[in-house]
N, C-alpha and C positions, 0 to 999 in steps of 0.2 A: 490587547489586541482580545477579540473575542473568538469563539469557539465556532468553527463551520460547521455546523450540524449536518449539512447536505454531502460533504465530504467524509464525515464520520459514519452515515448512513451508505453510502457508495462503499467506502472500505471494507463496513460489517457486509455486506453485500455480495463485495469479492472475493471475500477470505471464504465465507460461507458458500459459495459456488464451488471455489477452488477444492475445497474441503468435503464437496458432493453432500451437504446438510441442508436437509428442506427447512424453512422458517418453521414448519411444526415442532421438527427435530430440537432444534436451535431453543426453541419457547419453550418446550417441556424440560430439557435440559438444563435451563437457566431459571426454570420458575418463574416463567413469565408468558403472555398469551401471545398467539401468533399475530394477533390484529396489532400489538404493540412494537412488535420486532418489524412487521410490514410498514408502519408509519412512521419507525426509525429510520430503516433503510430507504424510504421516500421524503425523508426530512419533513415528514408532516407532525413530527413529535422528537421534544429535544431529551435524550436521554440521561438518567440521571448516572452520577457518577456509580454508585451500586450497582445500578442495571448493565452497564459499560463493562465493570470488571466480571460480572456473572458473564456475559457474553464472550469477553474475550478468554474465561477459563474455560468455557463450554469449546470455543474454537481455537484451544491450544496455543494462540497469540499474548502477547502483551498487550497492554492499554497504549503504551507508545505506538506500536504498530496500528491500532485503530485510529489512533490522533496522527497518523501520519498526514504531513502536509499543513498543519494547523500549528507549527513549530517554527518559530524562526530561524533554530540553530538544530538539525537533525541530522546528523551524521551517519545514519541506518536508512534516511528515507527512499524508500520502494525497493529496500535490500529483500522483504517477506516476498513482493512482489516478483521480484527476478528470481529467487530462489524457486517460488513455487510456477514459475513460466519454464524455468529450467529443468523442474523436478522428471519429466516424463522423456528428456532428451538423453540421445547417445551421446558418448565423449565427442564423436565427431562433431555431431551436431553442435554441442556446447562449444567446439574449438572455432566454428565457422560465425557463430551467432557471438563471441567473445571478438572476432578479428571484423567484423561487421560493426559492431558497436564502437572500437577501436577507429574506423575509418571515418564512420560519422563524425564522432567526437571531434576527430583531428579536422575534418572539413568545417564544422560547425566554427571550432576557434580560429580558423583560417579566415573563415568568411565574415565572420562577427566584427562589425563597427569598420568596415573597411580596413580590415589588416591589422587595426590596434588591438591589443590584449584584452580579455576579458575583464571587467572590476570585479568578479568573483574568485575566488581561489578555488585552482585547478585540482580537479583530484586525481587520485594516482594514477599514474600512467607509467606502462615500463616502455623504454626505451631502446 
């Protein structure tokens, strides 16, 4: 399996934007050029492992989080995204979003394959 550098660049951009860090600030803090960061984010350049570690350190995330979607088994896939999405929500908003996600999940499962069970393991759900 090869690394999807387009997805890596997208993840870097998503986390950078969520942290309100400019490409220039990220580049300076990671000792890289802003043009290099731009090319990585647009998948015009494949990042080296060393650069990926520098970027992750500056953004305050793990390299795993920047590789989300590239691994076959990733139990924490999209966890950072969910945490960032909920960071500015009130407790009431979080509860509503939790219930909406639960309802959508139930509907998806009930309607996948004409009522048959999905072939993937179910994620944790409170009954």
